[in-house]
Backbone as a printed PyTorch tensor [residue, N CA C, xyz], in Angstrom:
tensor([[[  0.8190,  -1.1740,  -0.0360],
         [ -0.1810,  -0.0150,  -0.0490],
         [  0.8720,   1.2010,  -0.1130]],

        [[  1.8690,   1.1860,   0.7370],
         [  2.7990,   2.3520,   0.8820],
         [  3.4190,   2.5450,  -0.4290]],

        [[  3.8270,   1.4970,  -1.2040],
         [  4.5130,   1.7230,  -2.5320],
         [  3.5540,   2.3260,  -3.5220]],

        [[  2.2860,   1.9660,  -3.3860],
         [  1.4160,   2.6060,  -4.3040],
         [  1.1460,   4.0560,  -4.1250]],

        [[  1.0320,   4.4310,  -2.7420],
         [  0.9730,   5.8880,  -2.4730],
         [  2.1640,   6.5860,  -2.9730]],

        [[  3.3540,   6.2580,  -2.6790],
         [  4.5370,   6.8580,  -3.0870],
         [  4.6420,   6.8790,  -4.4910]],

        [[  4.2880,   5.8240,  -5.3420],
         [  4.3160,   5.9720,  -6.9290],
         [  3.1230,   6.8710,  -7.2790]],

        [[  2.0440,   7.0490,  -6.6830],
         [  1.1840,   8.0530,  -6.9190],
         [  1.6270,   9.5160,  -6.7860]],

        [[  2.1940,   9.6420,  -5.7580],
         [  2.7840,  11.0480,  -5.4380],
         [  3.8590,  11.2860,  -6.5920]],

        [[  4.6220,  10.4160,  -6.9230],
         [  5.7050,  10.7580,  -7.8890],
         [  4.9980,  11.1740,  -9.2280]],

        [[  3.9350,  10.4090,  -9.6750],
         [  3.0980,  10.7810, -10.7880],
         [  2.4970,  12.1370, -10.7000]],

        [[  2.0400,  12.5340,  -9.6390],
         [  1.3350,  13.8420,  -9.5080],
         [  2.3640,  14.9500,  -9.6950]],

        [[  3.6150,  14.7290,  -8.9640],
         [  4.6150,  15.8500,  -9.0410],
         [  5.1740,  15.7970, -10.4370]],

        [[  5.3110,  14.8130, -10.9900],
         [  5.7780,  14.8130, -12.4340],
         [  4.7970,  15.6240, -13.3050]],

        [[  3.4290,  15.2790, -13.2400],
         [  2.4080,  15.9490, -13.9310],
         [  2.4340,  17.5980, -13.7800]],

        [[  2.5060,  17.9440, -12.4530],
         [  2.4740,  19.2770, -12.0370],
         [  3.7570,  20.0890, -12.5290]],

        [[  4.9770,  19.5370, -12.4480],
         [  6.0100,  20.2110, -12.8730],
         [  6.2020,  20.2040, -14.3470]],

        [[  5.7760,  19.3950, -15.1290],
         [  5.7190,  19.3940, -16.5070],
         [  4.6060,  20.0840, -17.1450]],

        [[  3.4660,  20.1210, -16.5500],
         [  2.2750,  20.7360, -17.0880],
         [  2.0140,  22.2010, -16.6870]],

        [[  2.5410,  22.5750, -15.6560],
         [  2.3050,  24.0140, -15.3580],
         [  3.4540,  24.7770, -15.6050]],

        [[  3.2490,  26.0090, -16.2240],
         [  4.4410,  27.0520, -16.2490],
         [  3.7880,  28.3440, -16.3720]],

        [[  4.6420,  29.2420, -15.9930],
         [  4.3090,  30.7440, -15.9150],
         [  3.9360,  31.2810, -17.2470]],

        [[  2.6860,  31.7600, -17.3850],
         [  2.1480,  32.1990, -18.7930],
         [  1.5890,  33.6580, -18.6240]],

        [[  1.1870,  34.2130, -19.5600],
         [  0.7440,  35.5590, -19.8800],
         [ -0.4570,  35.8110, -18.9760]],

        [[ -1.2680,  34.8420, -18.7730],
         [ -2.4590,  34.9670, -17.9990],
         [ -2.1300,  35.2670, -16.4310]],

        [[ -1.1800,  34.4670, -15.9700],
         [ -0.6880,  34.4760, -14.6470],
         [ -0.0620,  35.9640, -14.4880]],

        [[  0.7250,  36.3020, -15.4800],
         [  1.3570,  37.6390, -15.3640],
         [  0.4440,  38.9100, -15.2940]],

        [[ -0.6920,  38.6760, -15.9330],
         [ -1.6410,  39.7680, -16.1070],
         [ -2.3890,  40.0440, -14.7590]],

        [[ -2.5260,  38.9310, -14.1190],
         [ -3.1880,  38.9000, -12.6230],
         [ -2.3730,  39.4810, -11.7430]],

        [[ -0.9550,  39.6730, -11.9020],
         [  0.0040,  40.1690, -10.8510],
         [  0.1960,  41.6930, -11.1100]],

        [[ -0.2430,  42.2520, -12.2600],
         [  0.0160,  43.6240, -12.4570],
         [ -0.4710,  44.5700, -11.2680]],

        [[  0.2600,  45.4510, -10.7700],
         [ -0.0420,  46.3680,  -9.6660],
         [  0.2570,  45.7470,  -8.3820]],

        [[  0.5840,  44.5640,  -8.2470],
         [  0.8580,  43.7400,  -7.0510],
         [  2.4360,  43.6350,  -6.7080]],

        [[  2.7220,  43.4770,  -5.3950],
         [  4.0240,  43.2700,  -5.0400],
         [  4.3040,  41.7000,  -5.0050]],

        [[  5.3950,  41.3360,  -5.6110],
         [  5.7810,  39.8150,  -5.7120],
         [  7.1710,  39.4770,  -5.4960]],

        [[  7.4530,  38.3000,  -5.0430],
         [  8.8550,  37.8860,  -5.2020],
         [  8.8850,  36.9730,  -6.6000]],

        [[  9.9070,  37.2790,  -7.3750],
         [  9.8730,  36.5190,  -8.6170],
         [ 10.9880,  35.4850,  -8.4840]],

        [[ 10.8550,  34.1510,  -8.7280],
         [ 11.7690,  33.1970,  -8.7980],
         [ 12.0730,  32.6870, -10.1920]],

        [[ 13.4360,  32.8160, -10.5090],
         [ 13.8600,  32.5380, -11.8690],
         [ 14.3040,  31.1050, -11.9220]],

        [[ 14.2830,  30.7230, -13.1810],
         [ 14.6420,  29.3000, -13.5460],
         [ 16.0510,  28.9450, -13.1790]],

        [[ 17.0110,  29.9690, -13.2510],
         [ 18.4050,  29.6200, -12.8680],
         [ 18.6120,  29.6580, -11.5080]],

        [[ 17.6040,  29.7640, -10.5500],
         [ 17.8130,  29.7370,  -9.1960],
         [ 17.8020,  31.0170,  -8.3960]],

        [[ 17.8780,  32.1160,  -9.1740],
         [ 17.9190,  33.3140,  -8.4680],
         [ 16.5700,  33.9220,  -8.1140]],

        [[ 16.5610,  34.8170,  -7.1540],
         [ 15.2420,  35.4230,  -6.6720],
         [ 15.2330,  36.9380,  -6.6720]],

        [[ 14.3060,  37.5820,  -7.2640],
         [ 14.0500,  39.1090,  -7.1360],
         [ 13.0800,  39.3040,  -6.2030]],

        [[ 13.5230,  40.0310,  -5.2000],
         [ 12.6080,  40.0310,  -3.9810],
         [ 11.8790,  41.5050,  -4.0580]],

        [[ 10.5910,  41.3930,  -3.5980],
         [  9.8570,  42.4950,  -3.3150],
         [  9.8070,  43.6950,  -4.5090]],

        [[  9.3310,  43.1790,  -5.6160],
         [  9.1410,  44.1070,  -6.8440],
         [  7.5980,  44.1770,  -7.1330]],

        [[  7.1830,  45.3320,  -7.6860],
         [  5.9080,  45.5780,  -8.0950],
         [  5.8930,  45.2900,  -9.6140]],

        [[  4.9840,  44.5500, -10.0790],
         [  4.7290,  44.2550, -11.5450],
         [  4.0320,  45.5740, -12.0750]],

        [[  4.6250,  46.1110, -13.0570],
         [  3.9840,  47.3930, -13.5270],
         [  3.1640,  47.1040, -14.8440]],

        [[  3.7450,  46.2090, -15.7650],
         [  2.9550,  45.8170, -16.8530],
         [  3.3570,  44.4150, -17.2990]],

        [[  2.4360,  43.7990, -18.0910],
         [  2.6950,  42.4560, -18.5880],
         [  2.4200,  42.7080, -20.1350]],

        [[  3.3620,  42.4600, -20.9320],
         [  3.2220,  42.6480, -22.3230],
         [  3.4680,  41.3260, -23.1540]],

        [[  2.7690,  41.1650, -24.2800],
         [  2.9220,  40.1250, -25.1010],
         [  4.1380,  40.2270, -25.9430]],

        [[  4.6180,  41.2830, -26.5320],
         [  5.9630,  41.6100, -26.9680],
         [  6.3260,  40.6130, -28.2200]],

        [[  5.2540,  40.6580, -29.1670],
         [  5.7190,  39.6360, -30.2590],
         [  6.8420,  40.3170, -31.1450]],

        [[  6.9900,  41.5210, -31.1610],
         [  8.1180,  42.1580, -32.0270],
         [  9.3870,  42.1180, -31.2700]],

        [[  9.3920,  42.1160, -29.8690],
         [ 10.4150,  42.4080, -28.8150],
         [ 11.2240,  41.0620, -28.5160]],

        [[ 10.8730,  39.9570, -29.1140],
         [ 11.5150,  38.6620, -28.5170],
         [ 10.6950,  37.7810, -27.6180]],

        [[  9.4300,  38.1590, -27.4020],
         [  8.7130,  37.2340, -26.5970],
         [  7.8020,  38.0300, -25.5120]],

        [[  6.8800,  37.3890, -24.7100],
         [  6.2060,  37.9180, -23.6550],
         [  7.2490,  38.3070, -22.4720]],

        [[  6.8340,  39.3750, -21.7100],
         [  7.5980,  39.8160, -20.6230],
         [  6.8030,  40.6430, -19.7190]],

        [[  7.4500,  40.8250, -18.4880],
         [  6.8140,  41.6470, -17.4690],
         [  7.8660,  42.6630, -17.1090]],

        [[  7.2970,  43.8920, -16.6650],
         [  8.2340,  44.9350, -16.2360],
         [  8.0590,  45.2230, -14.7480]],

        [[  9.1120,  45.0750, -13.9580],
         [  8.9760,  45.1380, -12.5790],
         [  9.7600,  46.2770, -12.1650]],

        [[  9.2510,  46.7480, -10.9350],
         [ 10.0230,  47.9880, -10.5340],
         [ 10.0730,  47.7550,  -8.8950]],

        [[ 11.2710,  47.9050,  -8.4770],
         [ 11.5270,  47.8320,  -7.0570],
         [ 11.0910,  49.1540,  -6.5320]],

        [[ 11.0530,  49.0190,  -5.1820],
         [ 10.4930,  50.2570,  -4.4550],
         [ 11.2090,  51.6130,  -4.5950]],

        [[ 12.4790,  51.5120,  -4.6370],
         [ 13.4030,  52.7140,  -4.7350],
         [ 14.1550,  52.9090,  -6.1560]],

        [[ 13.5350,  52.0470,  -7.0790],
         [ 14.3270,  52.0360,  -8.4220],
         [ 13.4800,  52.9700,  -9.2330]],

        [[ 14.1650,  53.6410, -10.1540],
         [ 13.3880,  54.7210, -11.0820],
         [ 12.8890,  53.9610, -12.2240]],

        [[ 13.5320,  53.1500, -12.9020],
         [ 13.1470,  52.4740, -14.2300],
         [ 12.7660,  51.1510, -13.9740]],

        [[ 11.5150,  50.6810, -14.6590],
         [ 11.1440,  49.1910, -14.5040],
         [ 12.1760,  48.2990, -15.1580]],

        [[ 12.4050,  47.1850, -14.8100],
         [ 13.2880,  46.1140, -15.3100],
         [ 12.4730,  45.1580, -16.2160]],

        [[ 12.8800,  44.7270, -17.2560],
         [ 12.1000,  43.6930, -18.0920],
         [ 12.5320,  42.3150, -17.8010]],

        [[ 11.7190,  41.3770, -17.5760],
         [ 11.9250,  39.9890, -17.2470],
         [ 11.0890,  39.1330, -18.1810]],

        [[ 11.7970,  38.3140, -18.9330],
         [ 11.0080,  37.4780, -19.9510],
         [ 10.3240,  36.3960, -19.2800]],

        [[  9.1760,  36.1340, -19.6890],
         [  8.2580,  35.1460, -18.9210],
         [  9.0650,  33.6620, -19.0930]],

        [[  9.7190,  33.4730, -20.2060],
         [ 10.3230,  32.1730, -20.2860],
         [ 11.4950,  32.0070, -19.1840]],

        [[ 11.8990,  32.9960, -18.4540],
         [ 12.9720,  32.9180, -17.5030],
         [ 12.2550,  32.7030, -16.1560]],

        [[ 11.0850,  32.9030, -15.9740],
         [ 10.4890,  32.8510, -14.6730],
         [  9.9870,  31.4470, -14.4380]],

        [[ 10.3460,  30.9430, -13.0780],
         [  9.7150,  29.6670, -12.6800],
         [  8.4830,  29.8200, -12.1250]],

        [[  8.3570,  30.6590, -11.0920],
         [  7.1790,  31.0330, -10.3640],
         [  7.1820,  32.2220,  -9.6960]],

        [[  6.0690,  32.8320,  -9.1400],
         [  6.0870,  34.0280,  -8.3850],
         [  5.4240,  33.7750,  -7.0320]],

        [[  5.6230,  34.6510,  -6.0890],
         [  4.8810,  34.5380,  -4.7070],
         [  4.3740,  35.8490,  -4.4860]],

        [[  3.2430,  36.0420,  -4.3990],
         [  2.6090,  37.3350,  -4.2080],
         [  2.7180,  37.5780,  -2.6810]],

        [[  3.0780,  38.9460,  -2.4920],
         [  3.3530,  39.4190,  -1.0720],
         [  2.0600,  39.9690,  -0.3640]],

        [[  2.1370,  39.9520,   0.7980],
         [  1.1230,  40.5810,   1.6500],
         [  0.9960,  42.0590,   1.1970]],

        [[ -0.2050,  42.7020,   0.9290],
         [ -0.3600,  43.9850,   0.5970],
         [  0.0280,  44.9770,   1.4970]],

        [[ -0.0390,  44.5800,   2.7330],
         [  0.4530,  45.5350,   3.9820],
         [  1.7160,  45.4040,   4.2790]],

        [[  2.4420,  44.5560,   3.6150],
         [  4.0950,  44.3750,   3.8630],
         [  4.8400,  45.8500,   3.7130]],

        [[  4.4650,  46.4410,   2.5020],
         [  5.2410,  47.6900,   2.3400],
         [  4.9610,  48.7470,   3.1510]],

        [[  3.5530,  48.9330,   3.7010],
         [  3.1840,  49.7960,   4.5630],
         [  3.6320,  49.7110,   6.0080]],

        [[  3.9480,  48.4190,   6.4120],
         [  4.4080,  48.3750,   7.6740],
         [  5.8400,  48.3870,   8.0530]],

        [[  6.5040,  48.2050,   6.7830],
         [  8.1040,  48.0990,   6.7430],
         [  8.6090,  49.5440,   7.0690]]])
């Protein structure tokens, strides 16, 4: 019974990791919110506000523009480089 459960879990994890990826619909829901962005190379961009999400057909692909709290210009991040994002508490910036 335990072998069946562990085999089931492996199948579920494989399906979730292969089937889900960060796409334009997910990016559009984050516009105007503070997030942590986890990239596929293992690096993390902490506490940025997603300014825009653009399809960018002529610019090399879909991307999001993120702006740090004290940064003047938004930074462009390609969607193909993003592994996942974590939405932050909306009151986090006000309390800090």
